[in-house]
N, C-alpha and C positions, 0 to 999 in steps of 0.2 A: 707491739701488740700485747695487750693484757693477757695473762695466762687463762683468764676465764672467757675470753672472746673466742669465737669460732670463726675460722677462715671461711668466707663465702666466695665461691668461684663465680666469675663473670665470663661470659663468652658470647658467641654468635646466636646460639640456640639454647633454650632452657626447657627442660621437662620437669616433671614432678620430682624426679630423683637425680637427674644428671644435667650437666652443662657441657655443650660442645664448644671448644675453644681452640685457638692455635696451640701448637706444641711449643712448650718453653724448654730452654736448655736444661732446666732442672728435671724435666720429664724424660730425658733421653734414655737413662738406664732402664726405667720401667717400660718405656715404649719398645726398646730393643727386646726385652723379655717377652712382651705381648706379641710382637711381630714374629718371634721365633715360635711362639705357641700356636699361631694360626696356621692350619694345614694348607691354606691357599697360597701362602708366601713361598715362592719357588726357591729363592736364594736364602742362604743362612744370614740372618741379621745379627751383627755383633754391634756392641756399643761403638767401637772404632769406626765401623762402616757407616753407622747411622750418624755419628758426629760429623763425619766428612760430608755427608749429604746435607746435614743441618747447616754446616758452615759454607756451603757452596756460594761463591761470590756472585753468581748470576741469579740464583733463586734461593736466597738464604731462608732458614727457618722452616724447611719442609713445606713451603707455601709458594708453589710455582704457578705459572700461567695456565698450564693444562693439568697439573696434578697437585692436590693439597691434602695434607694430613690434619685431621681434627683429633685432639685429645678428648676422650670422653672421661669426664671427671665427676665424682660425686658432688652434689651441691655444697656439701660441707668441706670439700677438699679431698684430694687423692685421686690419681688417674686409675681408672679401672678398665679402660679399653681405648680403642681408636677407630676412626673411620677414614679410609683412604678414598678420595674422590678424584676422578678423572673426567674431563669434559671434552666435548667436540667443538672446540673453537667458539665457545659461547653460543652455540646454536640451540641451546635448551635441552641437551641430552647429556646425562650424567651416568657414569659407570662407577660402581663402588664396591669396596670390600669393607667389612667391619669385623670387630672381634671384641668380646668382653672376656675378661680374665676367667679362665676355667676354675671351677670349684667354689665360686662365690655362692653363698646361700641365696642371695637375692639376684642372681645372674639373670633370670628370666625377666624380672621387673626392670632391671637396668637396661637390658638389651632392647626390650619393647619401647621403653621410654626414649632411648637414644635414637632408634629408627624413626619414631613418631616425631621427636623434636627436629630431626634433620629434615624430614618431609615438610613439616610446618615452616621451617626456616626457608627452604627452597621456594615454597609457594608464596611466602610473604614478600621476599625480596627479589624474586626472579619469576620468569614465566616458563617454567620447565615443561618440555613436551613429554619427556620420558626420563624416569630415574630407575636405574637397574642396580641390582646387587647380585654378585656371584656368591654362591655357597656350595659346599659339598653335600650331596644327598644325606650322608649319615649325620650331618649336623642339624638334627631335627629341631632343636631349640631355636637356632637362628632362623630356620624356615618358619617356625611358628611366629616369631616376632614380625617377620615380614608380612605374612598372611594377615595377622591381626592389624597391621598398620595399613592394609589395603593393597598390598602387592600381590601379583598373580604370577604363577609359573608360566614363563614364556618359552623357555628352551631347556632341554636336557641334553647334555653331551655325555653319552654313555662311555664308561671305562676310560675316561680321559686323564685321570690323575691317580697317583698312588696315595692311599690313606691307610696308615698302620699296616703297610705291606700289601694291601689289596687294591686292585683297580676299582675306582669309584667314579660315579657320575658327577659332573659339575653342572649345577643348575643355575639358571638365570631367572631371577624374580624381578618383575617390572611393574612400576606404577605408570599408567598412561594418562596424559591430560585429556580433558573433555575435547579440546581442540583436535587432538590427534585421533581420538576415538570416533569423532564425528566426521572426519575427512572422508571424502568419497572413495578413495583407494582402499581405506581400511574396511569400509562397509562391503565393498566388492569381495575382498579377501574373506571376510567373515561369511558372506553368503555362499562362497564357493567351498567352504569347509564342510 
């Protein structure tokens, strides 16, 4: 590669600022640091533990049948976050966690772009019924990204997790498909509310 050339990331989903792609072995040290930074991650992530998971013989590369990790990279290169996706046996329901590196000047733009790119990717290649993201209530920036991308607060679990030594609520933000919103059972629940 010529010294004047810029590396252009390629992946599954592209936004204005970021690309969502599989995690590469070269990303593991940065991903371990980002996982440790995310308050929703219950277990301590070390490079050794992450490498073991990455090298799993049954589901290598952090890309399994029911759980997948996307690296969130700047379009010009460099991992700035991750998105962890779990699904319900391909029934069109996805549960996610995401994180963009703390302290970045453009964190808000990167986070919104990543969530929007992921939603567009899921709608383009799949027929999702619902896509949900877990966030802690104090993480206002992440909540803002989700709301701007069309996600709504579905559930709040009060005092469920410790964050900076204090009990905090875990919130579930969800995007619902038109198919799910127009289902008769959904309409009955809404009328009863």
